[in-house]
DRENTORKOL-3810 file (N, C-alpha, C; in nm, 4 decimals):
REM DRENTORKOL-3810
@n.u->11.3882; n.v->2.7821; n.w->19.3710; ca.u->11.5145; ca.v->2.8872; ca.w->19.3722; c.u->11.5300; c.v->3.0358; c.w->19.4036
@n.u->11.3915; n.v->3.0546; n.w->19.4233; ca.u->11.4012; ca.v->3.2035; ca.w->19.4463; c.u->11.4256; c.v->3.2159; c.w->19.6322
@n.u->11.3696; n.v->3.1269; n.w->19.6668; ca.u->11.3793; ca.v->3.0655; ca.w->19.8303; c.u->11.5314; c.v->3.0546; c.w->19.8779
@n.u->11.6176; n.v->2.9297; n.w->19.7930; ca.u->11.7590; ca.v->2.9938; ca.w->19.8015; c.u->11.8062; c.v->3.1101; c.w->19.7621
@n.u->11.8076; n.v->3.2027; n.w->19.6836; ca.u->11.8490; ca.v->3.3103; ca.w->19.6531; c.u->11.8053; c.v->3.4314; c.w->19.7750
@n.u->11.7094; n.v->3.4203; n.w->19.8446; ca.u->11.6410; ca.v->3.4595; ca.w->19.9757; c.u->11.7328; c.v->3.4982; c.w->20.0749
@n.u->11.7671; n.v->3.3760; n.w->20.1008; ca.u->11.8076; ca.v->3.2817; ca.w->20.1974; c.u->11.9636; c.v->3.3347; c.w->20.2195
@n.u->12.0023; n.v->3.3284; n.w->20.0983; ca.u->12.1482; ca.v->3.3315; ca.w->20.0866; c.u->12.2085; c.v->3.5233; c.w->20.1494
@n.u->12.0936; n.v->3.5788; n.w->20.0579; ca.u->12.1478; ca.v->3.7081; ca.w->20.0712; c.u->12.0926; c.v->3.7890; c.w->20.1904
@n.u->12.0384; n.v->3.7396; n.w->20.2776; ca.u->11.9724; ca.v->3.7575; ca.w->20.4276; c.u->12.0478; c.v->3.6916; c.w->20.4754
@n.u->12.1384; n.v->3.6109; n.w->20.4532; ca.u->12.2429; ca.v->3.5461; ca.w->20.5728; c.u->12.3669; c.v->3.6380; c.w->20.6013
@n.u->12.3948; n.v->3.6823; n.w->20.4077; ca.u->12.5121; ca.v->3.7618; ca.w->20.4027; c.u->12.5197; c.v->3.8838; c.w->20.4478
@n.u->12.3766; n.v->3.9870; n.w->20.4499; ca.u->12.3864; ca.v->4.1094; ca.w->20.4592; c.u->12.3726; c.v->4.1098; c.w->20.6212
@n.u->12.2900; n.v->3.9306; n.w->20.6708; ca.u->12.2770; ca.v->4.0035; ca.w->20.7933; c.u->12.4954; c.v->3.9425; c.w->20.8514
@n.u->12.5268; n.v->3.9168; n.w->20.8133; ca.u->12.7251; ca.v->3.9217; ca.w->20.8437; c.u->12.7247; c.v->4.0175; c.w->20.8580
@n.u->12.7079; n.v->4.1107; n.w->20.7201; ca.u->12.8042; ca.v->4.2458; ca.w->20.7261; c.u->12.7301; c.v->4.3363; c.w->20.8318
@n.u->12.5870; n.v->4.3815; n.w->20.8880; ca.u->12.6081; ca.v->4.4394; ca.w->20.9219; c.u->12.6515; c.v->4.4572; c.w->21.0559
@n.u->12.6941; n.v->4.5709; n.w->21.0902; ca.u->12.7393; ca.v->4.6249; ca.w->21.2642; c.u->12.6798; c.v->4.6955; c.w->21.3584
@n.u->12.6552; n.v->4.6663; n.w->21.4496; ca.u->12.6020; ca.v->4.7703; ca.w->21.5860; c.u->12.6854; c.v->4.8132; c.w->21.6415
@n.u->12.7396; n.v->4.9186; n.w->21.5904; ca.u->12.8089; ca.v->5.0183; ca.w->21.6252; c.u->12.7398; c.v->5.0761; c.w->21.8197
@n.u->12.8279; n.v->5.0887; n.w->21.9395; ca.u->12.7709; ca.v->5.1129; ca.w->22.0489; c.u->12.7667; c.v->5.2909; c.w->22.0621
@n.u->12.8881; n.v->5.3514; n.w->22.0119; ca.u->12.9667; ca.v->5.4970; ca.w->21.9747; c.u->12.9411; c.v->5.5348; c.w->21.8231
@n.u->12.8985; n.v->5.6279; n.w->21.8180; ca.u->12.9849; ca.v->5.6953; ca.w->21.7079; c.u->12.9933; c.v->5.8612; c.w->21.7192
@n.u->13.1155; n.v->5.8684; n.w->21.6759; ca.u->13.1546; ca.v->6.0420; ca.w->21.7227; c.u->13.2437; c.v->6.0815; c.w->21.5842
@n.u->13.1680; n.v->6.2241; n.w->21.5129; ca.u->13.2106; ca.v->6.3411; ca.w->21.4284; c.u->13.3547; c.v->6.3699; c.w->21.4358
@n.u->13.4271; n.v->6.3681; n.w->21.3405; ca.u->13.6067; ca.v->6.4258; ca.w->21.4425; c.u->13.6261; c.v->6.4576; c.w->21.3030
@n.u->13.7512; n.v->6.5554; n.w->21.3541; ca.u->13.8205; ca.v->6.5669; ca.w->21.2024; c.u->13.9162; c.v->6.4722; c.w->21.2148
@n.u->14.0058; n.v->6.4461; n.w->21.1148; ca.u->14.0945; ca.v->6.3722; ca.w->21.1445; c.u->14.2178; c.v->6.3596; c.w->21.0083
@n.u->14.3181; n.v->6.4067; n.w->21.1026; ca.u->14.4346; ca.v->6.4338; ca.w->20.9933; c.u->14.5418; c.v->6.2917; c.w->21.0193
@n.u->14.5388; n.v->6.2276; n.w->20.9321; ca.u->14.5764; ca.v->6.0952; ca.w->20.9083; c.u->14.7670; c.v->6.1586; c.w->20.7581
@n.u->14.8330; n.v->6.1749; n.w->20.8180; ca.u->14.9909; ca.v->6.1389; ca.w->20.7338; c.u->15.0361; c.v->6.0319; c.w->20.7331
@n.u->15.0997; n.v->5.9369; n.w->20.6760; ca.u->15.1669; ca.v->5.8623; ca.w->20.6939; c.u->15.2631; c.v->5.8115; c.w->20.4975
@n.u->15.3310; n.v->5.7277; n.w->20.5016; ca.u->15.3818; ca.v->5.7385; ca.w->20.3512; c.u->15.3092; c.v->5.6927; c.w->20.3113
@n.u->15.1899; n.v->5.5771; n.w->20.3384; ca.u->15.0784; ca.v->5.5419; ca.w->20.1897; c.u->14.9301; c.v->5.6016; c.w->20.2579
@n.u->14.9162; n.v->5.6532; n.w->20.3649; ca.u->14.8125; ca.v->5.7508; ca.w->20.4063; c.u->14.8073; c.v->5.8611; c.w->20.4035
@n.u->14.6768; n.v->5.9993; n.w->20.3785; ca.u->14.6780; ca.v->6.0871; ca.w->20.3513; c.u->14.5737; c.v->6.1791; c.w->20.3333
@n.u->14.4999; n.v->6.2054; n.w->20.4558; ca.u->14.4190; ca.v->6.2286; ca.w->20.4833; c.u->14.3896; c.v->6.3694; c.w->20.5678
@n.u->14.3083; n.v->6.4744; n.w->20.5317; ca.u->14.2636; ca.v->6.5988; ca.w->20.6257; c.u->14.1274; c.v->6.6079; c.w->20.6023
@n.u->13.9901; n.v->6.5479; n.w->20.6961; ca.u->13.9357; ca.v->6.6044; ca.w->20.6718; c.u->13.8336; c.v->6.5132; c.w->20.7933
@n.u->13.7025; n.v->6.5419; n.w->20.7815; ca.u->13.5959; ca.v->6.4952; ca.w->20.8701; c.u->13.6394; c.v->6.3628; c.w->20.8610
@n.u->13.5381; n.v->6.2944; n.w->20.9665; ca.u->13.5903; ca.v->6.1541; ca.w->20.9599; c.u->13.4900; c.v->6.1412; c.w->21.0814
@n.u->13.4111; n.v->5.9738; n.w->21.0693; ca.u->13.2804; ca.v->5.9039; ca.w->21.1573; c.u->13.3744; c.v->5.7808; c.w->21.2650
@n.u->13.4019; n.v->5.7995; n.w->21.3903; ca.u->13.4360; ca.v->5.6789; ca.w->21.4738; c.u->13.3319; c.v->5.6313; c.w->21.5319
@n.u->13.3328; n.v->5.5085; n.w->21.4970; ca.u->13.2426; ca.v->5.3488; ca.w->21.5723; c.u->13.2776; c.v->5.3157; c.w->21.6266
@n.u->13.2289; n.v->5.2307; n.w->21.7157; ca.u->13.3243; ca.v->5.1557; ca.w->21.8229; c.u->13.2197; c.v->5.0749; c.w->21.8962
@n.u->13.2181; n.v->4.9114; n.w->21.9178; ca.u->13.1632; ca.v->4.8786; ca.w->22.0115; c.u->13.2602; c.v->4.7592; c.w->22.1025
@n.u->13.2242; n.v->4.7057; n.w->22.1595; ca.u->13.3500; ca.v->4.6474; ca.w->22.2766; c.u->13.4171; c.v->4.5631; c.w->22.1770
@n.u->13.3773; n.v->4.5256; n.w->22.0209; ca.u->13.4315; ca.v->4.4398; ca.w->21.9367; c.u->13.5218; c.v->4.4966; c.w->21.8854
@n.u->13.4710; n.v->4.5832; n.w->21.7739; ca.u->13.5639; ca.v->4.6296; ca.w->21.6627; c.u->13.4999; c.v->4.7866; c.w->21.6460
@n.u->13.6059; n.v->4.8191; n.w->21.5897; ca.u->13.5834; ca.v->4.9855; ca.w->21.5586; c.u->13.6153; c.v->5.0097; c.w->21.4293
@n.u->13.5096; n.v->5.1366; n.w->21.3827; ca.u->13.5674; ca.v->5.1666; ca.w->21.1604; c.u->13.5680; c.v->5.3283; c.w->21.2218
@n.u->13.6591; n.v->5.3380; n.w->21.0968; ca.u->13.6729; ca.v->5.4966; ca.w->21.0776; c.u->13.6637; c.v->5.5036; c.w->20.9441
@n.u->13.5603; n.v->5.5769; n.w->20.9612; ca.u->13.5238; ca.v->5.6084; ca.w->20.8325; c.u->13.5937; c.v->5.7757; c.w->20.7443
@n.u->13.6615; n.v->5.7668; n.w->20.6593; ca.u->13.6842; ca.v->5.8984; ca.w->20.6460; c.u->13.5727; c.v->5.9373; c.w->20.5102
@n.u->13.6128; n.v->6.1094; n.w->20.5137; ca.u->13.5742; ca.v->6.1510; ca.w->20.3653; c.u->13.6290; c.v->6.2857; c.w->20.3510
@n.u->13.5930; n.v->6.3118; n.w->20.1838; ca.u->13.6778; ca.v->6.4507; ca.w->20.1856; c.u->13.5875; c.v->6.5247; c.w->20.1051
@n.u->13.5347; n.v->6.6507; n.w->20.1295; ca.u->13.4280; ca.v->6.6580; ca.w->20.0721; c.u->13.3329; c.v->6.6319; c.w->20.0217
@n.u->13.3331; n.v->6.5874; n.w->20.1365; ca.u->13.1750; ca.v->6.5024; ca.w->20.1513; c.u->13.1067; c.v->6.3506; c.w->20.0812
@n.u->13.2527; n.v->6.3032; n.w->20.0397; ca.u->13.2342; ca.v->6.1732; ca.w->19.9875; c.u->13.3560; c.v->6.1112; c.w->20.0803
@n.u->13.2485; n.v->5.9813; n.w->20.0735; ca.u->13.3424; ca.v->5.8543; ca.w->20.1667; c.u->13.4957; c.v->5.8109; c.w->20.0782
@n.u->13.5784; n.v->5.8576; n.w->20.1374; ca.u->13.6837; ca.v->5.8053; ca.w->20.0691; c.u->13.7749; c.v->5.7238; c.w->20.1580
@n.u->13.7745; n.v->5.6249; n.w->20.2742; ca.u->13.8328; ca.v->5.5283; ca.w->20.2807; c.u->13.7412; c.v->5.4885; c.w->20.4329
@n.u->13.7524; n.v->5.3283; n.w->20.4497; ca.u->13.6751; ca.v->5.3246; ca.w->20.5531; c.u->13.8438; c.v->5.2488; c.w->20.6182
@n.u->13.8958; n.v->5.2145; n.w->20.7181; ca.u->13.9508; ca.v->5.1482; ca.w->20.8104; c.u->13.8748; c.v->5.0762; c.w->20.9425
@n.u->13.8351; n.v->4.8970; n.w->20.9097; ca.u->13.7425; ca.v->4.8492; ca.w->20.9991; c.u->13.8422; c.v->4.7671; c.w->21.1014
@n.u->13.8690; n.v->4.7580; n.w->21.2018; ca.u->13.8743; ca.v->4.7180; ca.w->21.3130; c.u->13.8279; c.v->4.6534; c.w->21.3497
@n.u->13.9196; n.v->4.4826; n.w->21.3849; ca.u->13.8527; ca.v->4.3396; ca.w->21.5188; c.u->13.9495; c.v->4.2632; c.w->21.4793
@n.u->13.9495; n.v->4.1669; n.w->21.4569; ca.u->14.0766; ca.v->4.0944; ca.w->21.5096; c.u->14.1758; c.v->4.0684; c.w->21.3912
@n.u->14.1291; n.v->4.1810; n.w->21.1923; ca.u->14.2014; ca.v->4.1710; ca.w->21.1389; c.u->14.2348; c.v->4.3402; c.w->21.1196
@n.u->14.2740; n.v->4.4279; n.w->21.0436; ca.u->14.1947; ca.v->4.5431; ca.w->20.9204; c.u->14.1845; c.v->4.5522; c.w->20.8650
@n.u->14.0558; n.v->4.6268; n.w->20.7679; ca.u->14.0213; ca.v->4.6246; ca.w->20.6713; c.u->14.0431; c.v->4.7490; c.w->20.6136
@n.u->14.0429; n.v->4.7410; n.w->20.4907; ca.u->14.0987; ca.v->4.9164; ca.w->20.4732; c.u->14.0180; c.v->4.8814; c.w->20.3036
@n.u->14.0525; n.v->4.9431; n.w->20.1693; ca.u->14.0039; ca.v->4.9136; ca.w->20.0516; c.u->14.0228; c.v->4.8269; c.w->19.9651
@n.u->14.1950; n.v->4.8253; n.w->20.0121; ca.u->14.2512; ca.v->4.7096; ca.w->19.9231; c.u->14.2518; c.v->4.5919; c.w->20.0101
@n.u->14.1339; n.v->4.5445; n.w->20.1226; ca.u->14.1342; ca.v->4.4020; ca.w->20.1365; c.u->14.1760; c.v->4.4039; c.w->20.3428
@n.u->14.1394; n.v->4.3178; n.w->20.3248; ca.u->14.1933; ca.v->4.2740; ca.w->20.4963; c.u->14.3382; c.v->4.2214; c.w->20.4993
@n.u->14.4096; n.v->4.2607; n.w->20.6245; ca.u->14.5133; ca.v->4.1740; ca.w->20.6495; c.u->14.5359; c.v->4.1916; c.w->20.8208
@n.u->14.6467; n.v->4.1118; n.w->20.8185; ca.u->14.6517; ca.v->4.1182; ca.w->21.0016; c.u->14.6915; c.v->4.2532; c.w->21.0436
@n.u->14.6868; n.v->4.2811; n.w->21.1840; ca.u->14.7026; ca.v->4.3799; ca.w->21.2583; c.u->14.8499; c.v->4.4188; c.w->21.2031
@n.u->14.9757; n.v->4.3381; n.w->21.2174; ca.u->15.0883; ca.v->4.3573; ca.w->21.2164; c.u->15.1245; c.v->4.3327; c.w->21.0868
@n.u->15.0699; n.v->4.3058; n.w->20.9656; ca.u->15.0713; ca.v->4.3248; ca.w->20.8203; c.u->15.0213; c.v->4.4808; c.w->20.7509
@n.u->14.9198; n.v->4.5185; n.w->20.8457; ca.u->14.8712; ca.v->4.6269; ca.w->20.8276; c.u->14.9926; c.v->4.7258; c.w->20.8840
@n.u->15.0382; n.v->4.6994; n.w->20.9980; ca.u->15.1785; ca.v->4.8172; ca.w->21.0307; c.u->15.2197; c.v->4.8154; c.w->20.9551
@n.u->15.3065; n.v->4.6972; n.w->20.9103; ca.u->15.4046; ca.v->4.6858; ca.w->20.8247; c.u->15.3892; c.v->4.7322; c.w->20.7250
@n.u->15.2975; n.v->4.7685; n.w->20.6402; ca.u->15.2129; ca.v->4.8297; ca.w->20.4862; c.u->15.1790; c.v->4.9771; c.w->20.5015
@n.u->15.1218; n.v->5.0196; n.w->20.6527; ca.u->15.0755; ca.v->5.1800; ca.w->20.6001; c.u->15.1635; c.v->5.2305; c.w->20.7510
@n.u->15.1910; n.v->5.1624; n.w->20.8399; ca.u->15.2232; ca.v->5.2755; ca.w->20.9356; c.u->15.3922; c.v->5.2234; c.w->20.9512
@n.u->15.4513; n.v->5.1615; n.w->21.0736; ca.u->15.5838; ca.v->5.1231; ca.w->21.0580; c.u->15.6093; c.v->4.9444; c.w->21.1385
@n.u->15.6879; n.v->4.8833; n.w->21.1137; ca.u->15.6931; ca.v->4.7335; ca.w->21.1286; c.u->15.7149; c.v->4.7405; c.w->21.2904
@n.u->15.7712; n.v->4.8080; n.w->21.3716; ca.u->15.8188; ca.v->4.8151; ca.w->21.5007; c.u->15.7286; c.v->4.8070; c.w->21.5989
@n.u->15.6166; n.v->4.8597; n.w->21.4949; ca.u->15.5000; ca.v->4.9469; ca.w->21.6043; c.u->15.4556; c.v->4.7959; c.w->21.6599
@n.u->15.3552; n.v->4.8149; n.w->21.8191; ca.u->15.2901; ca.v->4.6901; ca.w->21.8774; c.u->15.1382; c.v->4.6734; c.w->21.8085
@n.u->15.0526; n.v->4.5460; n.w->21.7559; ca.u->14.9813; ca.v->4.5189; ca.w->21.6773; c.u->14.8608; c.v->4.5636; c.w->21.7330
@n.u->14.8681; n.v->4.6502; n.w->21.8328; ca.u->14.7551; ca.v->4.7286; ca.w->21.8273; c.u->14.7168; c.v->4.8651; c.w->21.9061
@n.u->14.8443; n.v->4.9160; n.w->21.8311; ca.u->14.8268; ca.v->5.0808; ca.w->21.8664; c.u->14.7787; c.v->5.1475; c.w->21.7219
@n.u->14.7238; n.v->5.0950; n.w->21.6069; ca.u->14.6431; ca.v->5.1907; ca.w->21.5871; c.u->14.4614; c.v->5.1635; c.w->21.6215
@n.u->14.4717; n.v->5.1124; n.w->21.7011; ca.u->14.3619; ca.v->5.0240; ca.w->21.7710; c.u->14.2889; c.v->5.1463; c.w->21.9240
@n.u->14.4707; n.v->5.1419; n.w->21.9759; ca.u->14.4524; ca.v->5.2537; ca.w->22.0829; c.u->14.4816; c.v->5.3608; c.w->22.0775
@n.u->14.5566; n.v->5.4062; n.w->21.9290; ca.u->14.5240; ca.v->5.5352; ca.w->21.9358; c.u->14.4150; c.v->5.5381; c.w->21.8553
@n.u->14.2917; n.v->5.5136; n.w->21.7871; ca.u->14.2045; ca.v->5.5912; ca.w->21.7553; c.u->14.1020; c.v->5.5682; c.w->21.9160
@n.u->14.1305; n.v->5.5226; n.w->21.9396; ca.u->14.0525; ca.v->5.5051; ca.w->22.1262; c.u->14.0679; c.v->5.5966; c.w->22.2931
@n.u->14.1738; n.v->5.6272; n.w->22.1515; ca.u->14.3233; ca.v->5.7046; ca.w->22.3276; c.u->14.3625; c.v->5.6315; c.w->22.4257
@n.u->14.4029; n.v->5.5165; n.w->22.4176; ca.u->14.4259; ca.v->5.4658; ca.w->22.5196; c.u->14.5548; c.v->5.4420; c.w->22.5339
@n.u->14.6636; n.v->5.4038; n.w->22.6554; ca.u->14.7085; ca.v->5.3897; ca.w->22.6584; c.u->14.8376; c.v->5.3178; c.w->22.5360
@n.u->14.9640; n.v->5.3825; n.w->22.4973; ca.u->15.0312; ca.v->5.2396; ca.w->22.3975; c.u->15.1227; c.v->5.1838; c.w->22.4431
@n.u->15.2385; n.v->5.1359; n.w->22.3695; ca.u->15.3365; ca.v->5.0680; ca.w->22.4593; c.u->15.3042; c.v->4.9836; c.w->22.5697
@n.u->15.2364; n.v->4.9462; n.w->22.6310; ca.u->15.1760; ca.v->4.9195; ca.w->22.7454; c.u->15.1763; c.v->5.0546; c.w->22.8511
@n.u->15.1776; n.v->5.1509; n.w->22.7861; ca.u->15.1383; ca.v->5.2703; ca.w->22.8796; c.u->15.3380; c.v->5.2735; c.w->22.9376
@n.u->15.4078; n.v->5.2906; n.w->22.8232; ca.u->15.5136; ca.v->5.3180; ca.w->22.8865; c.u->15.5456; c.v->5.4969; c.w->22.9001
@n.u->15.6157; n.v->5.5263; n.w->22.9986; ca.u->15.6539; ca.v->5.6499; ca.w->22.9501; c.u->15.5428; c.v->5.7231; c.w->22.9529
@n.u->15.4170; n.v->5.6949; n.w->23.0819; ca.u->15.3297; ca.v->5.7435; ca.w->23.0840; c.u->15.2735; c.v->5.9032; c.w->23.1804
@n.u->15.2199; n.v->6.0015; n.w->23.1506; ca.u->15.2386; ca.v->6.1110; ca.w->23.2027; c.u->15.0866; c.v->6.1632; c.w->23.2458
@n.u->15.0437; n.v->6.1468; n.w->23.3274; ca.u->14.9033; ca.v->6.1830; ca.w->23.3408; c.u->14.9390; c.v->6.3113; c.w->23.2999
@n.u->14.8107; n.v->6.4052; n.w->23.2765; ca.u->14.7922; ca.v->6.5607; ca.w->23.2526; c.u->14.6198; c.v->6.5236; c.w->23.3169
@n.u->14.6403; n.v->6.7211; n.w->23.3685; ca.u->14.4985; ca.v->6.7162; ca.w->23.3859; c.u->14.3922; c.v->6.7175; c.w->23.2889
@n.u->14.4291; n.v->6.7054; n.w->23.2028; ca.u->14.2954; ca.v->6.6713; ca.w->23.1241; c.u->14.3482; c.v->6.5392; c.w->23.0174
@n.u->14.4377; n.v->6.4037; n.w->23.0502; ca.u->14.4223; ca.v->6.3587; ca.w->22.9971; c.u->14.5969; c.v->6.2528; c.w->23.0473
@n.u->14.6044; n.v->6.2362; n.w->22.9145; ca.u->14.8118; ca.v->6.1400; ca.w->22.8862; c.u->14.9099; c.v->6.1922; c.w->22.8137
@n.u->14.9908; n.v->6.1825; n.w->22.8337; ca.u->15.0985; ca.v->6.2160; ca.w->22.7596; c.u->15.2097; c.v->6.1186; c.w->22.7397
@n.u->15.2660; n.v->6.0445; n.w->22.6333; ca.u->15.4015; ca.v->5.9618; ca.w->22.6604; c.u->15.4720; c.v->5.9773; c.w->22.5369
@n.u->15.6020; n.v->5.9765; n.w->22.5819; ca.u->15.6754; ca.v->6.0082; ca.w->22.4790; c.u->15.7477; c.v->5.8731; c.w->22.5062
@n.u->15.8402; n.v->5.8317; n.w->22.3433; ca.u->15.9129; ca.v->5.7152; ca.w->22.3395; c.u->15.9623; c.v->5.7037; c.w->22.2457
@n.u->16.1279; n.v->5.7251; n.w->22.3002; ca.u->16.2193; ca.v->5.7124; ca.w->22.2341; c.u->16.3209; c.v->5.6415; c.w->22.1796
@n.u->16.2858; n.v->5.5492; n.w->22.1020; ca.u->16.4244; ca.v->5.4068; ca.w->22.0818; c.u->16.4447; c.v->5.4213; c.w->21.9289
@n.u->16.5665; n.v->5.2994; n.w->21.8882; ca.u->16.6378; ca.v->5.3034; ca.w->21.7804; c.u->16.5284; c.v->5.2967; c.w->21.6637
@n.u->16.4060; n.v->5.2860; n.w->21.6446; ca.u->16.3217; ca.v->5.2374; ca.w->21.5821; c.u->16.1721; c.v->5.3533; c.w->21.5976
@n.u->16.1473; n.v->5.4428; n.w->21.6268; ca.u->16.0349; ca.v->5.5313; ca.w->21.6453; c.u->16.0645; c.v->5.6899; c.w->21.7780
@n.u->16.0043; n.v->5.7123; n.w->21.7051; ca.u->16.0401; ca.v->5.9102; ca.w->21.8707; c.u->15.8691; c.v->5.9742; c.w->21.8409
@n.u->15.8051; n.v->5.8638; n.w->21.8954; ca.u->15.6871; ca.v->5.9495; ca.w->21.9218; c.u->15.6343; c.v->5.9957; c.w->22.0615
@n.u->15.5699; n.v->6.1261; n.w->22.0364; ca.u->15.4990; ca.v->6.2306; ca.w->22.0798; c.u->15.3597; c.v->6.1866; c.w->22.0930
@n.u->15.2727; n.v->6.1517; n.w->22.2020; ca.u->15.1536; ca.v->6.0864; ca.w->22.2066; c.u->15.0972; c.v->6.1684; c.w->22.3348
@n.u->14.9777; n.v->6.2425; n.w->22.2875; ca.u->14.8454; ca.v->6.3710; ca.w->22.3574; c.u->14.7217; c.v->6.3186; c.w->22.4010
@n.u->14.6858; n.v->6.2691; n.w->22.4906; ca.u->14.5021; ca.v->6.2257; ca.w->22.4649; c.u->14.4655; c.v->6.3636; c.w->22.5635
@n.u->14.3921; n.v->6.3665; n.w->22.4851; ca.u->14.2768; ca.v->6.5067; ca.w->22.5686; c.u->14.0872; c.v->6.4779; c.w->22.6013
@n.u->14.0474; n.v->6.5349; n.w->22.6336; ca.u->13.9531; ca.v->6.4612; ca.w->22.6100; c.u->13.8712; c.v->6.5331; c.w->22.4905
@n.u->13.9538; n.v->6.6539; n.w->22.4353; ca.u->13.8569; ca.v->6.6758; ca.w->22.2940; c.u->13.9535; c.v->6.6697; c.w->22.2065
@n.u->14.0505; n.v->6.5691; n.w->22.1642; ca.u->14.1486; ca.v->6.5592; ca.w->22.1002; c.u->14.2862; c.v->6.4646; c.w->22.1421
@n.u->14.3027; n.v->6.4018; n.w->22.0236; ca.u->14.3970; ca.v->6.2719; ca.w->22.0212; c.u->14.5114; c.v->6.3471; c.w->21.8746
@n.u->14.6715; n.v->6.2893; n.w->21.9683; ca.u->14.7966; ca.v->6.3645; ca.w->21.8748; c.u->14.8724; c.v->6.2271; c.w->21.9075
@n.u->14.9197; n.v->6.1877; n.w->21.7903; ca.u->14.9855; ca.v->6.1013; ca.w->21.7424; c.u->15.1366; c.v->6.1488; c.w->21.6294
@n.u->15.2536; n.v->6.2032; n.w->21.6844; ca.u->15.3224; ca.v->6.1891; ca.w->21.5932; c.u->15.4852; c.v->6.0889; c.w->21.6368
@n.u->15.5059; n.v->6.0292; n.w->21.5265; ca.u->15.6525; ca.v->5.9693; ca.w->21.5236; c.u->15.7372; c.v->6.0431; c.w->21.3713
@n.u->15.8354; n.v->6.1124; n.w->21.4821; ca.u->15.9241; ca.v->6.2118; ca.w->21.4047; c.u->16.0169; c.v->6.1496; c.w->21.3110
@n.u->16.0157; n.v->6.0214; n.w->21.4000; ca.u->16.1449; ca.v->5.9776; ca.w->21.2869; c.u->16.0899; c.v->5.8410; c.w->21.1563
@n.u->15.9715; n.v->5.8442; n.w->21.1330; ca.u->15.8741; ca.v->5.7189; ca.w->21.0716; c.u->15.8381; c.v->5.8210; c.w->20.9737
@n.u->15.8116; n.v->5.9703; n.w->21.0230; ca.u->15.7130; ca.v->6.0606; ca.w->20.8834; c.u->15.5362; c.v->6.0275; c.w->20.8835
@n.u->15.5183; n.v->6.0096; n.w->21.0801; ca.u->15.3969; ca.v->5.9880; ca.w->21.0682; c.u->15.2801; c.v->6.0518; c.w->21.1578
@n.u->15.1519; n.v->6.1026; n.w->21.1382; ca.u->15.0480; ca.v->6.1619; ca.w->21.2242; c.u->14.9941; c.v->6.1628; c.w->21.2057
@n.u->14.8959; n.v->6.1053; n.w->21.3284; ca.u->14.7713; ca.v->6.0687; ca.w->21.3895; c.u->14.6984; c.v->6.2257; c.w->21.4307
@n.u->14.6067; n.v->6.2207; n.w->21.4397; ca.u->14.5332; ca.v->6.3498; ca.w->21.4220; c.u->14.4149; c.v->6.3603; c.w->21.4851
@n.u->14.2759; n.v->6.3314; n.w->21.5998; ca.u->14.1755; ca.v->6.3420; ca.w->21.5944; c.u->14.1047; c.v->6.4250; c.w->21.6638
@n.u->13.9877; n.v->6.5055; n.w->21.6594; ca.u->13.9818; ca.v->6.6306; ca.w->21.7070; c.u->13.7471; c.v->6.6119; c.w->21.7457
@n.u->13.7230; n.v->6.6597; n.w->21.8366; ca.u->13.6026; ca.v->6.6877; ca.w->21.8280; c.u->13.5568; c.v->6.7797; c.w->21.7054
@n.u->13.4434; n.v->6.7396; n.w->21.6812; ca.u->13.4337; ca.v->6.8708; ca.w->21.5658; c.u->13.3698; c.v->6.9627; c.w->21.6223
@n.u->13.3259; n.v->6.9950; n.w->21.7855; ca.u->13.2423; ca.v->7.0423; ca.w->21.8403; c.u->13.3231; c.v->7.1407; c.w->21.8945
@n.u->13.4773; n.v->7.1609; n.w->21.8831; ca.u->13.4940; ca.v->7.2255; ca.w->21.9465; c.u->13.5913; c.v->7.3257; c.w->21.8023
END
């Protein structure tokens, strides 16, 4: 019986361990109808997954893990379902991971290269997005849907 229990524990522990290639400490601000945070966070990523762990007053309050689904403290859901519940239903499925990694959104629509990164301004019937990426900060604001995501290096 002990052997079976040991194998069971080792199997599930191994499956839950993530090996991230990059870890960065960021000042994180998230404001949406369902999420509101402003403090320090850790952004970890590998080629296949991303994790944003957010702290308030030194205590971990939320962890957002992204791979083929998005997991938060309330459970895991598809990217589309996450957008519908936490952001906006019209957003492309990959928008959160692209913003966290500082990649172009909406397939690079209206992308303008700047001296230190790029900017995108996207307006349509559903969104009014201002998105700026520099070497030390990411700024995403959707004025129409009251959503703000801001990540800034802590060494600034």
